[in-house]
Backbone as a ProteinNet text record, in pm:
[ID]
protein_1_A
[PRIMARY]
MKKLDEPLKSKIKDKLRDLTEKPEKKGKLLKYTGFRILKVGKYRVIYEIYMEEKKVVILFIGHRKRVYTDFSRIFF
[TERTIARY]
865.5	981.5	1091.8	1042.6	1237.2	1273.4	1105.2	1154.8	1230.9	1226.8	1254	1441.6	1474	1595.6	1608.5	1742.2	1809.8	1768.7	1801.6	1797.6	1641.9	1542.1	1398.6	1370.2	1455	1392.1	1465.4	1584.1	1650.9	1525.1	1482.3	1354.9	1285.7	1156.5	1019.3	1107.3	1239.1	1222.5	1288.2	1262.6	1317.9	1228.3	1106.4	950	900.2	898	826.1	916.3	1051.6	1057	1062.4	1028.3	937.6	785.8	735.1	555	588.6	712.5	720.8	705.5	702.6	675.3	513.5	418	300	263.9	228.5	143.7	51.5	-41.1	-138.1	-148.6	-18.9	-45.4	42.2	100.4	206.7	56	152.6	-12.8	-155.8	-233.3	-332.1	-438.9	-562	-665.4	-671.9	-711.5	-803.5	-926.4	-1023.8	-1108.7	-1208.8	-1302.4	-1459.4	-1380.9	-1212.6	-1148.4	-1156.2	-1080.7	-954	-802.9	-797	-657.9	-562.1	-475	-355.9	-296.3	-243.1	-140	-5.9	87.4	207	246.9	295.6	321.2	481.1	529.4	724.4	758.7	702.3	756.2	704.6	704	592.7	556.4	592.3	476	461.4	330	241.4	271.7	203.9	261.8	103.2	68.9	-194.2	-46.6	-130.6	-105.2	-191.3	-172.7	-345.6	-210.7	-294.8	-222.1	-359.8	-259.4	-364.1	-330.6	-420	-376.8	-306.3	-410	-417.5	-325.4	-236.2	-102.8	18.2	20.5	85.3	157.3	122.4	163.7	95	219.1	153.1	187.4	80.7	51.6	67.8	146.2	290.2	135.7	64.4	-69.7	59.3	37.6	14	164.5	214.9	341.2	295.4	298.6	261.5	306	283.1	334.5	238.7	209.2	89.9	-7.2	67.5	-24.7	-154.9	-130.7	-149.6	-242.4	-184.3	-178.5	-334.1	-442.5	-562.9	-616.3	-632.4	-641.3	-651.3	-483.5	-398.9	-414.6	-449.9	-420.6	-653.2	-709.9	-849.7	-900.6	-833.4	-847	-834.2	-750.9	-684.9	-749.1	-763.1	-830.2	-976.2	-1084.6	-1226.6	-1307.5
885.5	889.1	977.5	1114.5	1246.6	1289.1	1339.1	1286.9	1259.7	1124.3	1028.9	1035.2	952.7	921.5	823.6	817.9	672.5	556.2	510.5	322.2	340.2	432.9	408.3	351.2	412.1	414.3	304	262.3	107	4.1	9.4	-90.7	-65.5	49.4	19.8	-84.4	-3.1	-45.6	-244.7	-264.9	-418	-407	-467.2	-471.4	-491.6	-287	-308.2	-473.2	-493	-636.6	-708.8	-728.1	-833	-872.2	-781.1	-797.4	-777.8	-815.6	-982.9	-1093.3	-1168.2	-1309.6	-1300.5	-1305.2	-1349.2	-1180.2	-1072.9	-990.8	-1044	-1118.7	-1109.1	-1202.6	-1238.6	-1300.6	-1153.5	-1115.6	-1040.2	-937.6	-873.9	-695.3	-759.2	-647.1	-660.2	-628.2	-680	-625.3	-491.6	-383.2	-264.6	-240.1	-260	-241.9	-176	-233.8	-173.5	-115.1	-197.2	-143.8	-311.9	-212.8	-351.8	-307	-204.9	-218	-307.5	-283.2	-406.1	-281.2	-266.5	-228	-292.2	-262.9	-315.5	-198.9	-285.1	-216.8	-199.9	-94.6	-90.1	72.4	-26.3	50.7	110.3	272.9	372.8	418.7	333.3	440.1	306	295.2	191.8	220.1	188.4	149.8	66.6	171.4	96.6	77.5	-57.1	-46.1	-146	-201.8	-255.3	-349.4	-486.8	-610.9	-632.2	-606.5	-684.3	-817.6	-880.2	-1122.6	-1065.1	-1023.3	-1091.6	-1011.3	-911.4	-808.6	-871.7	-937	-972.6	-859.9	-757	-596.8	-599.1	-496.9	-408.5	-295.8	-205.4	-52.5	28.8	45	194.2	254.4	273.8	406.5	500.7	468.7	607.6	514.7	623	595.7	728.2	733.6	798.9	765.1	824.2	812.9	683.4	705.8	554.9	614.4	829.8	896.2	960.6	1012.5	1015.5	1008.3	880.5	783.2	786.6	707	635	815.5	910.2	1016.6	1119.9	1105.8	1172	1035.3	914.3	840.2	900.6	849	872.6	1027	1115	1217.5	1241.1	1204.4	1208.6	1086.8	988.2	904.8	820.5	958.7	917.8	1003.5
-1049.5	-953.3	-972.7	-1005.3	-1025.3	-925.9	-801.2	-724	-626.5	-642.4	-475.8	-448.3	-335.3	-334.6	-417.6	-440.5	-530.4	-507.8	-327.1	-285.4	-292.9	-305.9	-282.3	-457.9	-540.4	-695.2	-634	-657.5	-676.8	-650.2	-523.2	-516.3	-546.7	-549.6	-706.1	-826.9	-857.8	-994.5	-1015.3	-899.6	-825.9	-865.9	-717.4	-758.3	-877.4	-971.4	-1087.5	-1167	-1188.1	-1260.3	-1176.5	-1078.1	-1061.5	-1096	-1149.8	-1158.3	-1290.5	-1399.6	-1547.4	-1518.7	-1381.1	-1357.7	-1296.4	-1312.1	-1279.4	-1249.9	-1286.8	-1262.2	-1123.2	-1144.3	-1105	-979.9	-927.5	-787.9	-706.2	-743.9	-762.2	-649	-530	-509.5	-468.3	-401.8	-424	-471.9	-564.3	-593.3	-466	-524.9	-493.5	-576.2	-403.3	-385.9	-513.1	-594	-684.4	-817.1	-796.5	-928.2	-1015.5	-1131.1	-1191.1	-1174	-1049.2	-1000.9	-929.5	-949.8	-861.4	-775.6	-555	-605.6	-496	-502.4	-454.4	-352.3	-253.9	-187.7	-175.7	-146.1	-157.9	-78	81	156.3	237.6	261.3	286.2	104.7	3.9	-139.9	-164.1	-229.8	-340.9	-487.1	-615.4	-715.9	-721.8	-862.9	-830.1	-1008.5	-1052.8	-1165	-1217.5	-1372.1	-1474.7	-1528.2	-1502.4	-1586.1	-1708.8	-1837.7	-1958.3	-2027.3	-1975.8	-1947.4	-2139.8	-2218.4	-2343.4	-2428.2	-2386.5	-2482.1	-2392.3	-2266.4	-2124.9	-2107.7	-2071	-2043.1	-1906.9	-1886.8	-1741.8	-1720.9	-1697.5	-1741.2	-1605.3	-1543.8	-1452.2	-1435.5	-1355.2	-1353.1	-1284.2	-1147.5	-1067.1	-912.3	-934	-777.2	-658.2	-558.6	-462.1	-276	-216.5	-74.8	10.6	125.7	124.9	188.2	201.3	277.4	201.9	80.3	-45.9	-182.9	-161	-294.4	-386.3	-311.5	-310.9	-310.2	-264.5	-314.2	-438.9	-408.8	-580.7	-679.9	-679.3	-825.7	-873.8	-734.9	-806.2	-797.4	-740.6	-807.3	-953.2	-1013.7	-1178.5	-1267.6	-1163.3	-1251.7	-1251.5	-1193.6	-1134.6	-1218.2
[MASK]
++++++++++++++++++++++++++++++++++++++++++++++++++++++++++++++++++++++++++++

């Protein structure tokens, strides 16, 4: 997130705080994975939920044009 401008960082942080309450209801399930995706303007946040530990892990944040290819290159 270092390269993003401050208003966008703030918007992303606000959305991430929202994930603390019912993260399974927020975002959409990413096809064929256990990951979820949250839209924040032109950016996407890919995250994973661990219900037993009551934990949300942010895996990747990127621009919508590249987020899926960049994410799959790193994680698959």
